[in-house]
MDTraj code that builds the backbone (N, CA, C; nanometers):
import mdtraj as md
import numpy as np

residues = "UNK UNK UNK UNK UNK UNK UNK UNK UNK UNK UNK UNK UNK UNK UNK UNK UNK UNK UNK UNK UNK UNK UNK UNK UNK UNK UNK UNK UNK UNK UNK UNK UNK UNK UNK UNK UNK UNK UNK UNK UNK UNK UNK UNK UNK UNK UNK UNK UNK UNK UNK UNK UNK UNK UNK UNK UNK UNK UNK UNK UNK UNK UNK UNK UNK UNK UNK UNK UNK UNK UNK UNK UNK UNK UNK UNK UNK UNK UNK UNK UNK UNK UNK UNK UNK UNK UNK UNK UNK UNK UNK UNK UNK UNK UNK UNK UNK UNK UNK UNK UNK UNK UNK UNK UNK UNK UNK UNK UNK UNK UNK UNK UNK UNK UNK UNK".split()
xyz = np.array([
    [4.6499, -3.3364, 10.9819],
    [4.6519, -3.3563, 10.8357],
    [4.7076, -3.2759, 10.7866],
    [4.7146, -3.3119, 10.6761],
    [4.7831, -3.2086, 10.5828],
    [4.7327, -3.1996, 10.5088],
    [4.8150, -2.9981, 10.4689],
    [4.7526, -2.8700, 10.4476],
    [4.8462, -2.7798, 10.3688],
    [4.8124, -2.7420, 10.2738],
    [4.8617, -2.5932, 10.2205],
    [4.8373, -2.4564, 10.3267],
    [4.9424, -2.4066, 10.3733],
    [4.9079, -2.2833, 10.4710],
    [4.9881, -2.1940, 10.4847],
    [4.9328, -2.0762, 10.5210],
    [5.0657, -1.9909, 10.5160],
    [5.0397, -1.9358, 10.6942],
    [5.1474, -1.8580, 10.7298],
    [5.2125, -1.8148, 10.8532],
    [5.1610, -1.6370, 10.8879],
    [5.1941, -1.5825, 10.7639],
    [5.1877, -1.4773, 10.7448],
    [5.1251, -1.4421, 10.6380],
    [5.0505, -1.2975, 10.5672],
    [5.0453, -1.2714, 10.4754],
    [5.1797, -1.2345, 10.3678],
    [5.1626, -1.2572, 10.2196],
    [5.2599, -1.2300, 10.1444],
    [5.2530, -1.3015, 10.0245],
    [5.3727, -1.2637, 9.9580],
    [5.3976, -1.3413, 9.8247],
    [5.3889, -1.5417, 9.8263],
    [5.3924, -1.5922, 9.7053],
    [5.3904, -1.7618, 9.7239],
    [5.4373, -1.7814, 9.7750],
    [5.5400, -1.7173, 9.7903],
    [5.6479, -1.8417, 9.8695],
    [5.6234, -1.8703, 9.9927],
    [5.5308, -1.8098, 10.1053],
    [5.4588, -1.7659, 10.2095],
    [5.4304, -1.9467, 10.2625],
    [5.3492, -1.9718, 10.1413],
    [5.2583, -2.1045, 10.1108],
    [5.3783, -2.2241, 10.1707],
    [5.3656, -2.3313, 10.3029],
    [5.3855, -2.4319, 10.3081],
    [5.2729, -2.5316, 10.3128],
    [5.3530, -2.6095, 10.3302],
    [5.3011, -2.7868, 10.3055],
    [5.3493, -2.8847, 10.4308],
    [5.2355, -2.9030, 10.4989],
    [5.3020, -2.9876, 10.6297],
    [5.1559, -3.0082, 10.7138],
    [5.1651, -3.0383, 10.8214],
    [5.0863, -3.0970, 10.9049],
    [4.9805, -2.9896, 11.0239],
    [4.9259, -2.9995, 10.9915],
    [4.7706, -2.9259, 11.1197],
    [4.7135, -2.9305, 11.1847],
    [4.7072, -2.9265, 11.3118],
    [4.5410, -3.0243, 11.3782],
    [4.4428, -3.0461, 11.2886],
    [4.3540, -3.1589, 11.2644],
    [4.1910, -3.1410, 11.1958],
    [4.1310, -3.0442, 11.2226],
    [4.0197, -2.9886, 11.1693],
    [3.9363, -2.8754, 11.1767],
    [3.8425, -2.9378, 11.2623],
    [3.7937, -2.8768, 11.4116],
    [3.7000, -2.8802, 11.4804],
    [3.5805, -2.8020, 11.4211],
    [3.4359, -2.8920, 11.4127],
    [3.3505, -2.8229, 11.3746],
    [3.2550, -2.7906, 11.4296],
    [3.2309, -2.6551, 11.4421],
    [3.1484, -2.5798, 11.5161],
    [2.9445, -2.6000, 11.5008],
    [2.8679, -2.5162, 11.5227],
    [2.7306, -2.5971, 11.5152],
    [2.7022, -2.5080, 11.4030],
    [2.6569, -2.5433, 11.3513],
    [2.6360, -2.5316, 11.1298],
    [2.7232, -2.6079, 11.0442],
    [2.8155, -2.6473, 11.0717],
    [2.9382, -2.7027, 10.9817],
    [2.9172, -2.8483, 10.9736],
    [2.9645, -2.8660, 10.9062],
    [3.0016, -2.9921, 10.8144],
    [3.1224, -2.9935, 10.8166],
    [3.1756, -3.1263, 10.8697],
    [3.3154, -3.1972, 10.8350],
    [3.3672, -3.2624, 10.7014],
    [3.4195, -3.2035, 10.5901],
    [3.4499, -3.2673, 10.4554],
    [3.5867, -3.3251, 10.4442],
    [3.5808, -3.4294, 10.4044],
    [3.7106, -3.4860, 10.3233],
    [3.7347, -3.4418, 10.2103],
    [3.8735, -3.3074, 10.1741],
    [3.8599, -3.3026, 10.0586],
    [3.9041, -3.4000, 9.9311],
    [3.8658, -3.3959, 9.8131],
    [3.8985, -3.4904, 9.6938],
    [3.9703, -3.3818, 9.5856],
    [3.9357, -3.2484, 9.5780],
    [3.9804, -3.1979, 9.4756],
    [3.9531, -3.0282, 9.5299],
    [4.0591, -2.9736, 9.5067],
    [4.0361, -2.7960, 9.4937],
    [4.0545, -2.7562, 9.3919],
    [4.0608, -2.5998, 9.3462],
    [4.1010, -2.5243, 9.2765],
    [4.1380, -2.4179, 9.2581],
    [4.2231, -2.3582, 9.2204],
    [4.2374, -2.2328, 9.2916],
    [4.2079, -2.1269, 9.2054],
    [4.1720, -2.0398, 9.2808],
    [4.0606, -1.9513, 9.2727],
    [4.1562, -1.7732, 9.2551],
    [4.1047, -1.6619, 9.1941],
    [4.2111, -1.5525, 9.2057],
    [4.1910, -1.5074, 9.3457],
    [4.0629, -1.5184, 9.4089],
    [4.0178, -1.4801, 9.5401],
    [4.1402, -1.5486, 9.6131],
    [4.1606, -1.6575, 9.6284],
    [4.2977, -1.7019, 9.6931],
    [4.4413, -1.6147, 9.6622],
    [4.4871, -1.5650, 9.5624],
    [4.6018, -1.4564, 9.5783],
    [4.5875, -1.3621, 9.6633],
    [4.4702, -1.2988, 9.6105],
    [4.4097, -1.1663, 9.7185],
    [4.3915, -1.1608, 9.8309],
    [4.3393, -1.3173, 9.9121],
    [4.3744, -1.3040, 10.0733],
    [4.4939, -1.3329, 10.0699],
    [4.5208, -1.4300, 10.0279],
    [4.7205, -1.4498, 10.0811],
    [4.8319, -1.3520, 10.0248],
    [4.8105, -1.2672, 9.9650],
    [4.8874, -1.1608, 9.9550],
    [4.8279, -1.0239, 10.0718],
    [4.7114, -1.0459, 10.1216],
    [4.6731, -0.9389, 10.2053],
    [4.5973, -0.8130, 10.1222],
    [4.6319, -0.8200, 10.0030],
    [4.5628, -0.7181, 9.8820],
    [4.3758, -0.7082, 9.9137],
    [4.3723, -0.8318, 9.9617],
    [4.1724, -0.8194, 9.9965],
    [4.1668, -0.8530, 10.1541],
    [4.1563, -0.7026, 10.2274],
    [4.1386, -0.7382, 10.3889],
    [4.0316, -0.8178, 10.4298],
    [4.0855, -0.9246, 10.4983],
    [3.9794, -1.0062, 10.5328],
    [4.0398, -1.0381, 10.6196],
    [3.9364, -1.0912, 10.7442],
    [4.0203, -1.1341, 10.8842],
    [4.0565, -1.3115, 10.8261],
    [4.1717, -1.3363, 10.8957],
    [4.1741, -1.5087, 10.8902],
    [4.2488, -1.5003, 10.9855],
    [4.2462, -1.5902, 11.0409],
    [4.2895, -1.7414, 11.1646],
    [4.4944, -1.7649, 11.1271],
    [4.5727, -1.7200, 11.2042],
    [4.7008, -1.8145, 11.1726],
    [4.7475, -1.8942, 11.2515],
    [4.7667, -2.0178, 11.2018],
    [4.8213, -2.0558, 11.0625],
    [4.6860, -2.0930, 10.9804],
    [4.7223, -1.9840, 10.8461],
    [4.5494, -1.9892, 10.7736],
    [4.5993, -2.1091, 10.6447],
    [4.4774, -2.1828, 10.6754],
    [4.4888, -2.2736, 10.5011],
    [4.4086, -2.1927, 10.3769],
    [4.4895, -2.1522, 10.3227],
    [4.5101, -2.1434, 10.1753],
    [4.3472, -2.2185, 10.0994],
    [4.2803, -2.0959, 10.0164],
    [4.2006, -2.2172, 9.9255],
    [4.0254, -2.1456, 9.9637],
    [3.9871, -2.1367, 9.7929],
    [3.8500, -2.0640, 9.8385],
    [3.7479, -2.2233, 9.8136],
    [3.7764, -2.2817, 9.6520],
    [3.7177, -2.3943, 9.6222],
    [3.7244, -2.5640, 9.6632],
    [3.6090, -2.6276, 9.6764],
    [3.6490, -2.7529, 9.6814],
    [3.5066, -2.8628, 9.6649],
    [3.5637, -2.9751, 9.6211],
    [3.4699, -3.1155, 9.5997],
    [3.5255, -3.1795, 9.6817],
    [3.4363, -3.2389, 9.7334],
    [3.4504, -3.3767, 9.9004],
    [3.3651, -3.4418, 9.9424],
    [3.3001, -3.5153, 10.0243],
    [3.3104, -3.6352, 10.0618],
    [3.2290, -3.5778, 10.1899],
    [3.1352, -3.5885, 10.2195],
    [3.0793, -3.5585, 10.3857],
    [3.1463, -3.6552, 10.4846],
    [3.2003, -3.6417, 10.5215],
    [3.2851, -3.7397, 10.6603],
    [3.1863, -3.7448, 10.7933],
    [3.1506, -3.6944, 10.8591],
    [3.0069, -3.6838, 10.9511],
    [2.9030, -3.6274, 10.9231],
    [2.8137, -3.6673, 10.9954],
    [2.6676, -3.6311, 10.9389],
    [2.6411, -3.4829, 11.0185],
    [2.6111, -3.3975, 10.9236],
    [2.5591, -3.2433, 10.9950],
    [2.5101, -3.2246, 10.9000],
    [2.4540, -3.0879, 11.0106],
    [2.3792, -2.9990, 10.8826],
    [2.2571, -3.0444, 10.7663],
    [2.2311, -3.1482, 10.7403],
    [2.1243, -3.2342, 10.6652],
    [2.2386, -3.2808, 10.5713],
    [2.3222, -3.2888, 10.6004],
    [2.4198, -3.3703, 10.5267],
    [2.4431, -3.5106, 10.5839],
    [2.4654, -3.6039, 10.5338],
    [2.5009, -3.7688, 10.5389],
    [2.6189, -3.7693, 10.5146],
    [2.7046, -3.8790, 10.6247],
    [2.8363, -3.9214, 10.5380],
    [2.8563, -4.0179, 10.4107],
    [2.9621, -3.9572, 10.3553],
    [2.9800, -4.0275, 10.1857],
    [2.8868, -3.9593, 10.0842],
    [2.8400, -3.8650, 10.1416],
    [2.7601, -3.8049, 10.0201],
    [2.8801, -3.6533, 9.9631],
    [2.8711, -3.6451, 9.8337],
    [2.9481, -3.5779, 9.7822],
    [2.9132, -3.4313, 9.7429],
    [3.0159, -3.3163, 9.7902],
    [2.9932, -3.2147, 9.7963],
    [3.0750, -3.0944, 9.7129],
    [3.0341, -2.9822, 9.7039],
    [3.0713, -2.8755, 9.6532],
    [3.0966, -2.7394, 9.7106],
    [3.1735, -2.6943, 9.7191],
    [3.1946, -2.5466, 9.8072],
    [3.3252, -2.4606, 9.7612],
    [3.2412, -2.3107, 9.7400],
    [3.3059, -2.2488, 9.6771],
    [3.3348, -2.0767, 9.7548],
    [3.3503, -2.1318, 9.8663],
    [3.3182, -1.9907, 9.9644],
    [3.4125, -2.0126, 10.1095],
    [3.5322, -2.0662, 10.0796],
    [3.6101, -2.0896, 10.2162],
    [3.7402, -1.9977, 10.1841],
    [3.8113, -1.9727, 10.3089],
    [3.9616, -1.9274, 10.2595],
    [3.9305, -1.7519, 10.3332],
    [3.8814, -1.6898, 10.3649],
    [3.8373, -1.5789, 10.3930],
    [3.7005, -1.5277, 10.4774],
    [3.6866, -1.4328, 10.5594],
    [3.6268, -1.3858, 10.6521],
    [3.5995, -1.4552, 10.7953],
    [3.7237, -1.4948, 10.8128],
    [3.7603, -1.6281, 10.9133],
    [3.7563, -1.7286, 10.8922],
    [3.7116, -1.7729, 10.7819],
    [3.6993, -1.9558, 10.7774],
    [3.8490, -1.9880, 10.7380],
    [3.8679, -2.0588, 10.7600],
    [4.0021, -2.1504, 10.7006],
    [3.9438, -2.2082, 10.5439],
    [4.0618, -2.2151, 10.4924],
    [4.0525, -2.2788, 10.3472],
    [4.0273, -2.4175, 10.2793],
    [4.0481, -2.4456, 10.1984],
    [3.9733, -2.5607, 10.1474],
    [4.1442, -2.6847, 10.1048],
    [4.3267, -2.6189, 10.0742],
    [4.3709, -2.7149, 10.0769],
    [4.4138, -2.8116, 10.1894],
    [4.3262, -2.8692, 10.2194],
    [4.3682, -2.9802, 10.3462],
    [4.2975, -3.0616, 10.2742],
    [4.3233, -3.1848, 10.4055],
    [4.2968, -3.2789, 10.3869],
    [4.0873, -3.3168, 10.4379],
    [4.1027, -3.1762, 10.5103],
    [3.9674, -3.2225, 10.6175],
    [3.9044, -3.0580, 10.6083],
    [3.8083, -3.0447, 10.5622],
    [3.7930, -2.8612, 10.6010],
    [3.6294, -2.8981, 10.6939],
    [3.6004, -2.7638, 10.7915],
    [3.4582, -2.7628, 10.8158],
    [3.3973, -2.6301, 10.7368],
    [3.3148, -2.6930, 10.6797],
    [3.2218, -2.6233, 10.5983],
    [3.1002, -2.5876, 10.6682],
    [3.0374, -2.4283, 10.6621],
    [2.9247, -2.3793, 10.6976],
    [2.8477, -2.5122, 10.6299],
    [2.7462, -2.5308, 10.6644],
    [2.6167, -2.6523, 10.5869],
    [2.5560, -2.4810, 10.5165],
    [2.5201, -2.3738, 10.5191],
    [2.4966, -2.3234, 10.4425],
    [2.5641, -2.2213, 10.3042],
    [2.6901, -2.2874, 10.3505],
    [2.7638, -2.2905, 10.1985],
    [2.8110, -2.4097, 10.1188],
    [2.7250, -2.5232, 10.1547],
    [2.7744, -2.6951, 10.1333],
    [2.6778, -2.6712, 9.9994],
    [2.7209, -2.7711, 9.9087],
    [2.6392, -2.7689, 9.8105],
    [2.6608, -2.9465, 9.7491],
    [2.5525, -3.0157, 9.7549],
    [2.5329, -3.1655, 9.6761],
    [2.6206, -3.1357, 9.5289],
    [2.7174, -3.2437, 9.5179],
    [2.7407, -3.2243, 9.4130],
    [2.6477, -3.3414, 9.2743],
    [2.5989, -3.2867, 9.1930],
    [2.4963, -3.3620, 9.1184],
    [2.5537, -3.4982, 9.0737],
    [2.5490, -3.6450, 9.0479],
    [2.5910, -3.7350, 9.0185],
    [2.7091, -3.7851, 8.9430],
    [2.6220, -3.7109, 8.7872],
    [2.7210, -3.6418, 8.6640],
    [2.8122, -3.5973, 8.6417],
    [2.8611, -3.5275, 8.7404],
    [2.9641, -3.4563, 8.7608],
    [3.0780, -3.5373, 8.8081],
    [3.1790, -3.4578, 8.7351],
    [3.3175, -3.5624, 8.7983],
    [3.4141, -3.4256, 8.8608],
    [3.4390, -3.4675, 8.9844],
    [3.5242, -3.3861, 9.0344],
    [3.6338, -3.2994, 8.9785],
])
top = md.Topology()
chain = top.add_chain()
for i, resn in enumerate(residues, 1):
    res = top.add_residue(resn, chain, resSeq=i)
    for name in ("N", "CA", "C"):
        top.add_atom(name, md.element.get_by_symbol(name[0]), res)
traj = md.Trajectory(xyz[None], top)
């Protein structure tokens, strides 16, 4: 899958765009096809290292997403529109990828009248 990621903490110039393996969901996670992302100030703190938190390398950057459930899991059904604002820190990969593994307790259904 295509993703924006870093291989080491530091300035924005460290962000790469390329192919990474698709995420493998763990128990309690939902696989989401990412449709839209937002850059959150926390993203810059995590990427630069000014906010100390565990991150796996390579690390997909980004905290916020809107997407579509890809596979049934965690009470969510394929095709449901969802949102999340808590990826990309504390050991969780981020949102700026084609697919994201999102803990079900951090995933919310997108109201039908909200434009992603």
